[in-house]
N, C-alpha and C positions, 0 to 999 in steps of 0.2 A: 515558321508564322513570323511577322514582324508587324509596329503599329505604324500605321496608315494615315497621314495627312494630307487632304484633301483639301484646298483653297477655293472659295465659293469667289470666281471672280468680281461678280455684280456685287455683293454684301462684304467681302473681302474677311469674311468667320470660316475659321478652320474647325471641317471635322474630323475624330478621330473615330480611326475603326482597326479590329484583329485583323490582316489578311494574310492568303495564303498563296503565295507565286507558284503557277506552275505553266508546265510550255505544251501551244498547241500546233500542230501542224502547220506548215507553211508559212508560220510567221517569224518572224527574225528574233524580236524581241519577248520576253517573259510576260505571262499573264497572270493577275491576283483576282482571288474571289475575296468576297469577305468573309470570313469567320463571325465575329461577332460585332456589333456597331456599338462602341459608346457615347456620341452623340458631338455637338459644339462643345469649341474650347473654351468659349464665353461663361458658359452654363456649368460646364464641367468643376470652373475656377472655384463656383461656390461650395461645392462639393472637396476636391483636393486641394490644400496648398501648392501644391508641383501635380498640375494633371498628368504634362509629359511623363515624367518621373515614376510617377504612381501608376501606371497604364503602363509604361516600358518594364517596367518590376514583374507586373501581371502577367504580362505575353511570354516573359522569360520565364515565367513559372508552367505558364501551358506548355512551353517548350519545354521544359525538363520533364513534364509530367508523359506528355507525349513520345522522349526519348526511353522514359523508364519501362515504357508499357510493352515499347515495339523490340526491347534491348533484347539480344539472344544470347547463350548462357555455351561459349565454347571450352571444349574438354581437348585438352590436345596428350595426344602420347604417343611418343615415337617407336615406331614398329622394330627397331631393334634393340629397344630396352631388356636390359637383363633383368630376369628376377633375384633378387638376393637372396642367399641360402637361408634354409629353414622359412621360409615366407611363403603366403598363399598366394601372394600376389591379386588379394581381393580390395575394390576400392569400394566408396561408399556413394550410392548417385542420391539419394534420397536429400543429401542435405543440399541441394540444388533448389528446394524448396524454400526453405531458411534465406538463402540468400536472396532469393526474390526479394523479401519483406528489409532484407537489411539491405540492399539498396536504394528500396522504393522507400525507406526511411531517410535517406540520404545518411547514414552515418557516414561512409567512406570518406564523403568529401567534408563531414564536422569536425572528423578528426585530420585529418591531413591537413586541413587549416588550423585547426590549436596546433598542431605538432610544430606547427612554420617556429622556427627563431628559438628553438631548443637544439640542442646538441644530441638530436636522436641520430644513431646509426641504421633504425629499423625503422618498420612500416607500421605504425600502431595501428592502424586499420586492419592489417592480415592476422596483428596478436587478437584483437577484437573482435573478428569472423571465427580464428579457431575458437576464442573461449565460448561467442555464443552457442556455436553449432556442436561445441562438446556438452555444455549445461542442458541443450534440450536433448540430445541424442544419446547422451554417455553420459550423467552429470558423474563428478571428478574431478579430484584436484587438478590444481596451473600440471602439475608437472607427469599427470597421467594425460592430460589434454595432450601436454607439448609428445606424449613420447608417440601418440594416438593420429600424431598431424599428418600423417602418411597415408592414411586410410581416404585421406580427401585430396580431389585430384585440385584443387584451386591455391595450394601453395605453391609458389612457382620459386625459381631458384633468387631469379632477383628478390627477392620479398624474404629472401633466407632472416631468421632470426635464431637466437640463443634461449635455451632456460631461463638463464641472467637476462635476456633482453624483456623475456613474459613477465618477469618478476619486478623490473625496474619497470614496466608499461603499469603494472597497477596503480604505483604511485601519483603517475599521472593522471591515471583515469579516476581516481580519489580526488583530486584536485580540481577537475570539471564534471565533475555526476550534476550537478546543478544543472550545469551547461547541457547536459546530456539528456535529462530526464525533458527538461522545459524544450531542447528540438528535439523529441521525439514526441512529446506531445502535440507541438502544433504541427508536426507531418503527419501523425495521425487523424488531427483534426480535421486537416486541408485535404485529407487524402482518402481516408476512411471514412471520418464523423465521428464524433464523438456524441455520448448523451452524458453531460455530466449535471443533468437537473438532481439526479440521484448520486450521493457519492457516497461511497461504504468505507469508514475508515476501521482500522482495529490494528493492536501490536502483539506484537509476541516478542519469545527471546532467546538467544540460540548462548548455551554455554561452553565452557573449556574445561577439560579434564585435567587442569593444571591447579597449583594453588596461588599460583604469582600475579598479583592484580599491576594493571595499567592503567592508562591515563582512558581509553574506551572499555578497554575491559574489567570491571569490576564485581563484586559482592553484590548481591541485591536481594530482591523480594523475586524467586525464581518460580515460574507456574509450576515445574516438576519439584519444587521445593528441597530442588539439590540447592550444597553449599558450596557450587561450585563459581568460578568468576563467570560471567556474560556479560554480553551485547544483545540492547534491546532493539526493536525496527518495529516504526511505527509505517503501515501502508496506503495508499488511498488508492480505489477501484471506482469505475464509472459503474454506470447502470448495468453492463456489459460484462462486468466483471474482468474491464484490463485495467491494466496499474497506469494510474496517473503520474505520481510519484511518492517517495519512502524517505525516512529518514534513519540516521542512526545514533543514539545517544547512549549513554553511561550506563551499566548494568544496575549501580546505586543509584539513578535518580529515578523520581515516580513519575510514573507513564499519565498520570492525571496529570499534569506539567504541560503534558505535549498537545495535545489533543488541539486545545486554541490557536498556538503559534501554527501550529499545520494545517487547521481550515483558514486560519489570516492568509498564508502563503499561496494555499488554493482561488482563494478569490480575488487575490491579488493578483496573482503573476499566469495563471490557467484563464482566466476568466470563464469561471465557471456560470450557472444561472443558481438557483438556488437550492442551498446545499443542505442534505439531511444527513445527519448523521447518523450514523446507529452502531452501538457500541455495547460492552457489556455493564456489568454494574459498573466495573472498576472507573468508568468515565461520570459515574452519577453524582458530581459532585454541585454542589450550592454555586461555584465559581463558572464552572465548564457552562450548567443552566444557562445561567445570568447572560453570561458571552455571547451562546447560541440565540438565543431568544431576543438579545436586544439589536442583535444584527437582524442579516437577512436569512437565516440560517434557522432551520428545526433540528430536533433529534427523536430518535424513539431509542430510550434506554431501558435497559432490565432493571428490574429493585426488587432489592434482599428484602423475604417477608420475614425473615428474625433478625432484623436490623430494626425493624420498620418500629411506630408507635403502635400504642397500644389499640388504637380505633381504627389503626389501618391493620392491622393480624386479625380484629373481631370482624371487619369487613368481608378479607379474605376467607373466614372459616364457617360464616352465614350462608346460611342456603339463599337466603331471599334472595333474588334478582337474579339469580344463574340461569339462564336457558341451558336445555338439554340441548346434544346432538348426537345423536343416537345413544346406546347404556355406558358409554364409559368416557364419553367428554360431554364437559359443562364451560358457560362463558358469559362472564357478565364484565360491564365496564361504567365508569360514573367520571366527572368533573370534577373534580378536588381540587381547592386552592391549600395549597404546602405552602409553609414556612423555609426558608434556604437561607444559609450565612453565605454571607460575599464579603471577599477581600476586596473594599475599597482603598483607590490613590489618595494619599493626600500630597500637597506640596509640601517638596521636600525628598520625596520619595516614599516616604512611609506608608504603612497600610494600619486601615482600621478596620472592624468588622462592622457589618449592617444586614439587620433584618430585611430579606427580602421575600412578596409573596409572588408564589408562580401558579396561573390555572394550568394544571394538569389532567391531562388525561388517563386516568390510571385501566387498564386493563385486565383483566383475571379470567388465567387459564388453569382447567381440571384434567386432571388424565390420566384413567384407572389406570394403564399402563406405565406411566409414569411413575404412579403413586407405589404400583407393585415392585417396580427397578429400585426405586428411591427405596425402600424397604428391605430386601435384600443386599443391598449394601451396607446401609445403617445399620443389619445385624454381623455382619461382618465385621464392621470397626466395631461395633458390641464382643464379639470374641476377642477382634486385639486389646483392647483396652483391658480388659478382666486378664489377661497374659501380663500385660505392662505392667499393672498394678500386683503383681503377684511377685514380676520382679523387673527391676523398674531398670539395672544396673547391665541387664543383656541385649538392651534394645536403645539403637541411636535416636536420635530425634528424629533424622532424618528418612527413616522407614517408621516411625512412628507417628508423621502428620497426620490429622484428624482425630485418633484416636485418643489423642492426647487435651481431648473438647470436654471426654468425659469422666475424666479423671478428677482428685481432687489431690489435694501435697504431695504434688511431685512439681519437681525443679531439674532446670536444666542445666550443666556444666558446661559456661559460656567458651572456654578453652578448647574441651573434649568432645560438646554434642551429647555428651552421655547424659541419661536420666537417674534421678537419684531423688529419693524419700527425702520431702522437707520437714526440719526439725520439728515442723506442729505435729505431725500425728504418720503413721499408716496409709499410705495410698488406699482411697479407696474409690467406687465407680460412683458417678453422678445421675442417679437413676431418674432424677426429676428434672434435669437438663436433658438428658434421652429422651422421655416423652413428650418434652414441649417442645424440642425438633418433628419428634414425629406427628404433630400435630398436620405439620403444612407438608409432608410427604402428598407430590401429586399436582401440587399448584407452582405454578410461573405466572409473574406478574411483569406487565412492560408497560414505560409510561412514553408519553411523548408531549410535544409542546402544544400550546393553545395561547399566549400571550403573559406580561409580566406587566405586575399590579406594583407599584412603587411605593 
């Protein structure tokens, strides 16, 4: 297909369209048919800065899409190829379905273009293909993926690479990871369509069973309560669960600080619609709420009950307002004006605290099954607390998390992580704290935005 320009002899105006050539029997020259009409050049100049350039690029994109849709996957193997000793000679065919999307997303062209000017003697696209296939079909290390590459037909001798080449390419991939993410997002949006009116964002961490810390790998607040160094990962997904972008940051940084810049990048670069951040209570902070409310974003956060005000706890546990759904489930909600504290920026880069009021919808759920489950878990924690209180030195902090909240007169040795009795007395169980926590078993609260009032 090509951009066709037809000049009207009477008016002199030029009409633009996308046309396709074809041959007709009996005619000496090829004919053309219109695939899509664009309009007159003088009118299109009101819409485009350079209509010829813009529409030429559009036609090239359509040609590329057509080529990808009609492309063939050829698998070649010599008939006289001898099997290696002690091998079954089996090959994997299923990976071809993965390569279909790999090529449709244009990752091969992106990597080849980005590789230009680099002193690489290997094909980074071939290495990326191998890693992608391995991650989907047989998740393992880079070394294992390299050792299993011969089970796929796609890796020819002209694209041969060594294990060291695989390791070298990882640095290159890390350098252009933002460009790769943006490219994949644009290609998915263009080819398959994306629903980014609703964006999910969550964070997790990965620990390393070594003691040495580095710039990215650092000790922090692990979700598994482990003392090992870790790396944190924030991931954004669209409404269909397809990843949009991700961010990695050191394990000793608070995840609360990364929601705002991540959402900002989504809105600026990925051109999303209204973003609704859905996250657990870790992101339910005054700064995050104010940022989301002040922009074109909304939020749905979980809300801790035990850390709330006395008025909030009373509202949750009072029977008034609950609507039953069956015998074991009930729910109620209200719009409540909540005071939050926000860090505001002054001239010179310094910050100060400001109190802001926000209207939130608080939705409270109660489930009998959830209450029974929480009660069983709490009783197990109480038994563990009894054992620890009787012999603190026999238990390290790493395996005592959760039980420590119900023990008084106990200290943690910062160097060894061991528990020990405090100087002020013998450890004992705090049953008052236990009974207070027990009152909220079965309840769950989420809050969502309605507006900011300064």
